[in-house]
N, C-alpha and C positions, 0 to 999 in steps of 0.2 A: 527751732525756737531761738529767740533772742534772750538776752539777759533779763530784760524787763519789758515784755511786750505791752503795747497800749491796750490790747484786748486779749483775754485768755484764749488759748488754742482749744477748740472744741473737738473732743474725740468721742464720736457717737456711732459705735459699731455694736450690734447685738452680739451677745455671748451665749453659747450653748454648751451642754455637757458632751464631751467626747464619747464616741461609740467604743473606743478602744480602752478607755480608762475612766473609772468612776470619779477619780480625783482631778482629772484634767479638764480644762475648759478650752473651747475653740472660739476664736473671734471670726465673725462672719463679715468679711470685707466684700462689698459689692463688686470689686475688681476681680474677685475669684469666686464666681457663682457655683463652682463645683463643690466648694466647702460645705454647702448646706446639707449635702448628703452625709457628711462626716459627723453629724451630731445626733444625739438621742433626744427625742421629744421636740419641744419648741424652743427656739432661741429667745432669750430675755433681753429687753432693751437695756443698754448700759451707756451711761453718759459720764464722761470724765472731762475736767477742764485742767489744762496745764497752765498754771498761773505765771510761773517764772522758772528760768533755768540759770544756774550759776556754775561756771566752770571751776573745777577744783585743780589744785596744783599737780595732782597725780594723773591728770587726763580724764578723770571721770567727771560727771555732771551731776550737780545737786538740783533736783527738780522739786518744785512746789506744786502739788496736785490737789484738786478738789474733786471728790467722788460724790456724784449726785444720786446714784441709784443703788449701789451696794450689792451688785451681783457677785457671787462667789468667785474669788481670784481675779476680780476686775482690774485691780491695780497692776497685777502681773501681766494679764492678758493684753490690756491696752498699752 
């Protein structure tokens, strides 16, 4: 991400419930097709936009995100 992108960065990966933990969510990235077996039930569509990134003095980055779907733990998972 750049500090002020002309267009928001689209993060569009489905998220499903982990088989190992009721509280944990798993992102289904098409680059890793084996992960589909690690979820319970059906994955839910999840869409997040990264609007801007601002570097902080301590090395961290302050992100501005827009969550469009609201799947459980979506902001952490994406």
